[in-house]
N, C-alpha and C positions, 0 to 999 in steps of 0.2 A: 505493500500499499503506500502510495506515494505522501510524504510528510507536508503538510501545510508550512508556509514560512514561518508563522509565529510559534509553530511546534520546533522548527528548527533552531528558532532564536532562543527558546526556552532551554532546550537541550544544550545548546552552546553557552548559554549564560552559566548554566548551573556546572558544566565542565569546567569553565574558566574559573569559576569562584570556588569551586572545591579542589583544584588540582595547583597549587602552589609551588614551584621549584626554585631550586638555587643552581647554582653553576656546577654543583658536585652531585646531583640527583637523576642524572640521566645514565643510560646505558650508551656505549658508543654504537652509531649506526654504520655497519659495514655490510655492504652487498657486492654480489660479483656481477649482476645486470648492469652494462656499462649505460644503460639507458637511465638508471636511477643513481648511479654512483655519483654523479655531480650534485643533485639534491640531497645525498646524503653526506656529503661532505660540506654542503652550505649549512646544513642543521647541527652538524658537530661544531662547525665554527660559532655559529649563534649560541650553543649551548655551553662553549668553554672560553671563548674569547669576547664575547658581547656581555659586559657588566649588567647583571639584573634582567637580562632577559626581555624583550619587548613583551608587555604583557598578552597582547593578542597572539604570540608565538608559544607562551609558556605552557598552555594546556596541550599544544600539539607536541611538544618536546616530550613531554611525560607520557602521552596516549602512546606515542611511536615506541616507547619503550618496552610496553606490553602488550603489542600486537603482531600479527604476521607482518612483518615489515615492509616486504617488496609490493604487498598487495595494495597497503597503505600509500607506499610513496608513489605508485601508478597513479594515484588521485591528484598528486602534488604536483606534476608536472604538466607542461603543455602537450597536445596530441602529438605522438610520433609514428602514427601508424598510417601514414601517406593518405589519410582522408582527404586534408586539405587538398594535397596537389592531385589525388585523382579527381575528387570532386569538383574541381575547378577545370582540368584539363580535358576528361573524358565528354563532357557534354559539348564542349567547344569542338572537341575534334570531330564529333559526331554531326554538327553544322557544316564544317567544311566537307565532310563525307557526302552531305547532300548536295552540296555545287558538284563534286566529282562526278554523283550518279546523274544529275542533271545534264552534265556536258557530255557525259556516255551516251545519254537517251539521244541527245540532239545528233550525235555522230550516227548512230544505228539508223536513225529515221533518214538520214541524208543518204544512206547506201541500201535502202530496202529495195528490191526488186520492182515492187509495184510503185510508179512514180506518184500517184495520187496521195497514198499511205506516205511515202516518204515526205510529200510536202507536209503532211499534217503533223508527222511524229516528228520530223527533224525541223520544222519551221523553215524549211527553204521557201515556201511561198509568203513567210512573214518577215518582218523587219524587226520584232519587238515580240518578247514572250515575257510572262509573269507565272511565277511558281509559289506554292506554298506546302510546308511540310509539317506535319506534327510528329515528334519522336519522345522516345522515353526509354527508359531500361532500368535495370537491377544490377548491383554490382556487390560482390562478395569477396572480401578480402580476410583470409584466414590467418590465425596466428603465424608470426614469423619472427625467428630470431628472439624469442622472450618476450615479443610485443603482442598484446592481444589486437585481434582484428575488428573488422567492422562490416556492416550493411549499409548499403546506400540505394536510393532510390531517385531518379531523375526524370523530368519531363519537361518538355517545351515546344516552341514553334521557330521554325525558320520560314524567310520570306526573300524572294530575290527578283529582281527584274534584269534583263538583259537586251542586248541589241545584236543583231547579225549583220556584219558589213565585210567589204571585200568578196562578195559574191559567195558568202557562207565559209570562206575560208578562216575568218576571224570573229569569235564572239567575246564581248565584253559585257560584265556586269557587275552588280553592285547588289547588297542585300544586309539583312540584321537576323539576328536569332537571339531569343528570349527563353531562358530556361531557370528552373529552380531544383536544387539537389537537398536532400534530405539525408543525414549519416548518423546512423546509430552504432556508438561502441560496444564493444563486447567485453570490456573492462569491467571492474568491480564498481566504477562509478557509474557505468551507464552514461556515458557522456553524449552529449548532442552537437551537431555542427548543422545549421542551415545556411545554403549559398544560393544566393539569386543574382545571376549573371545576366549582363546584356553584351552582345557581340554585334561588330558593323564589319562587314568583308567585302573586297573588291575581288574580282577574278575575271580571267580570260582563259581562251582557248584557241590555239592555232591549228588548223588542219592542212598538213603539208600536201602536195600533189603525189599522194602516196598512201599507203594505209597507216603511216605514221602520224602521230600528234603530239601537241606539247600543251599542259594546262599549268595555271599557275594562280595561287590564291596567298592572299594575305588578310590578316585580321587583326583588330584590336578590340579585347573585351575587358570589361569593368566587373568586378565580383563585390558582392557585399555579403561580409559574412556575420552570423550570430552564432557565438558558441556557448555551451553550456557546461562548465566542469563541476561535477558533483564530488565534494571532498568526503570521502568515508574511510574514519579511522575507527575500528572497532575497538573498545575497552575490554578490559578484563570483567567489570560488571555488567548490567542489563543495558546500559547506555552506551552510546557511540557519540563521537565527535562527527556531527554533520552539518555542514553548511555547502552553498551554491556559490561559485564564481562566474560571472558572466561577461563575455566580451562583444565587443561591437568592434568591427574592422573592415577593411576592404583591401583590394588587391588589383592590379593592372596585369594584363597578359597579352603579348604580342605573339603572334604565330605566323609561318609563313611556309608555303607548301607547294613546290614545283613536282609536276608528275609528267612521265614519259610512257608512251603506250604504242602498241600497233594492233590494228584492228584488222582481223583476218575474216572473212566473210565468202561462204560458199553456198549459193541459192538461199535455202532459209537457216542456214547453222551460222552461226559466228563464233569466234573466240578472242578473246582480247588478254593477252599478257601486258602487264603495266609494272610499273615502279615509282616510286616516289620518295622524296626526303622532306622530312618534316622538323621543323625547329621551332621550339616553344620556350619563352623567356617569362616567368610568372614572378612578381614583385610584389610582396604582401607587407603593408604598412605595421608598424609597430603599434601596440596597444597597450592599455592597462585595465585589467579586470575590476569589477564592481561586485559588492555583496557579500564579500567572505572577509572583511576586516583586513588583519595583518598578512591571510593567507592568500590575498589576492596575489596576481602575478603581473609583472611588466614582461611582455613578450615581445622579442624580435624573432622572426623567422628568416633564415637564409633564404636568397633567391632560388629558384626551382627552375631548372632547364631541362630540356628534353631534346635529343637529336636522333630521330628514328629514320632508318632507312627500311623500305617495306618492298617486297615483289610478291605479285599475285597474279591470278588468271580467273577470269570471267568467262563462262561459256553459257550458250543459249539458243534458243531457236524461234524463228516467227511462226505464227499459226493465226492463219485468218478463220474467223467466227462470224459470219454474215457481213456486216459493215465494218466489223471491229478487226484489230490485230490484237492475239493473245502471245503475249512473251516471257515465256518463262526461263529464269536463269538460276546459276547456282556459281558461287564464287568462294575464293579462298586465299589467303594471303598468310605470308611470316614476316614480322617486324622485328627489328633489333634497334635498342636503343643504346647509342654509346657513351650516354652521359649517366642513367639511373640515379639521378641526385636522391639521397635520402631527405625526410622530410626534419630536418635539424634546426633547433631553435636554442637560442641563449635567453634566460629569464632570471629572474630575481624576486624575492618576497616584498611587498610594499612593508610588511612589519620589519625588515632588516636583512641582514646578511649580505654575502658576496653573489655574484653571479655565478649561475649554473647552466651546463651544456647538455642538452638532451639529444642525442646525435640521431635517433630513429634508426631504420633498418634500410638496407639497401635492395631495392626491389630487383625480382629476376629481370634480365635483359632482353629476354628474348620471348615474345609472344606468338599466338596461332589464331587466325581468325577463319570460320568457316559460317557460310550463310547462303540463303536463296532469296529470290525476289520474284513478284508475279507484277506483270504491267499489262494494263488495259489502254490500249490506244483505240479512241473514239474517232472513226474514220471520217464522219459528217459533223462532228462537234469541234474540230479544231483542238481537243485536249486530250490527256491523259491521265490514270491513276495508276499509283505504284505502290506496293505494299512490300516490306522487305522486312527480313529478321536477320539478326547476325549472332553470333556467339563466339566471344573472344576469351582466351585463357591462356596462363601461364603457370608456373609453380608459385603456388597459395593464393591464386587469384582467379576470377572469372568474371563474365559480365553479358547479360543477355540484354538485347537491344532491338528495337524495331521502331519504324516509322512507316507512314502513310503520307503520300504526297499528291498534290493536284498541281497540273500545269495547264494555263490557257496561252493561245497564241494568238496573235492578229497583225494584220497587214499595216 
C-alpha cells in the first residue's frame, strides 16, 4: 500500500527524533558494488569527518548501520540503469525510422510495374505529400552488472511534409514528433521517471540513376524529465526511513543519420539491402531534488553519446487486390554501437558531504532487429496505410514496438 505524504512525514520525524548519533556510533559502510561505493564513501566521510553530523542525515547514518546495506544504498543514488538514456533515445530513433520507411515506400512506388499505381504509391504524379504516424512500444531492461533493471512504455505521433523535385530524383522534407515515456524501476525503491519529448527533423533522399539511393536525416529533440526517487531504509524495528525525492529537469538531443541502400526489383518481388550510421548526443541539465530534506541530491549526468552502424535487409512483394495494392514485407538488421556510454552521474547530498560518482553499467554493444509490416496502397484515393511491428533485442534487453502510418499526396 502506498503511504500518503503525511504518513511518510510522521515516520520520518519519529525516526529523526529517536535516532541521535555521535561521530563514533556508526558502523563503517563497506560495499563491493562499484555503483554504491561512492555514496558509501561519502556517508563514511560525513559520519567521521563532519562535526556534529547534519541533523537531516543523522537518522540515515544510524539506520544504515542496521539494514541490508546495498539495498538501502541503491535508493540513495541517481538512476544508473540506462532508463534515462534509453527512454530518451529509443522513441527519437523510432521517429527517424518512420522517415526511413516513408522514403522507402516512395521508391517502391516509383518502380512498381503498373504505372498508375506507381504514381499513387510513389507520388510520381504529385509535387507534395504529407504523412502521419502513431507509434508505441514496450522496453524491458533486465538486471545487469548488479544494477536492477526497469520496464518502460512509450507512445507518440510523428508528422511530416515533403516535396518531390528534380523529376523525382530528389525528395526534401521536414517534420516533427511528440512522445511520452514512462519508466518503472525494479529496484527496492520502485523509482519512476516520466519523459515528454518533442523533436523536429529535416530529411532528404537522392535516387541515383540506378538502384542505389542515399537518404539523410537530422533532428533536434527536447526532453522534459520528472523523476521520483523513493528512499527506503528498513530499520531493526517495525518502522522504516521512508521519504521521496523528486526531480524536474530537461535535456537536448541531436541526432544525424545517413543511409545508403540498393533496391533490387524483379517483377512483383523486391529486396533492399541497406546500411546506416547514426550518431546521437544527449545533454542533460543539472538539477536539485526536492521533498527529502538533507537526502535530496544535486545531480550532474555525464553527456550520453551513441554511434551506431547498422546493416539490414528488407524483402517483400506486390499483390494487387481489386483497385488496391497489398505489400507484405519482412526485415531484419544488426546494429553495433561503437560508444555504449553508461548512464554515469556525479551527485552530492544537500545535507552535506563530498561528491560521489555512480558509474552505471555498460550496455551490450550489438543488437538485433526483426520485424514485419503490411502496407495497403489505395489506388484511387492517392494514399496508403502502413502497419509495422519490430522486435529488437540484445543481452539483458529487449523492445517491442509498432506503428500505424497514413500518407496523403496531392499535385
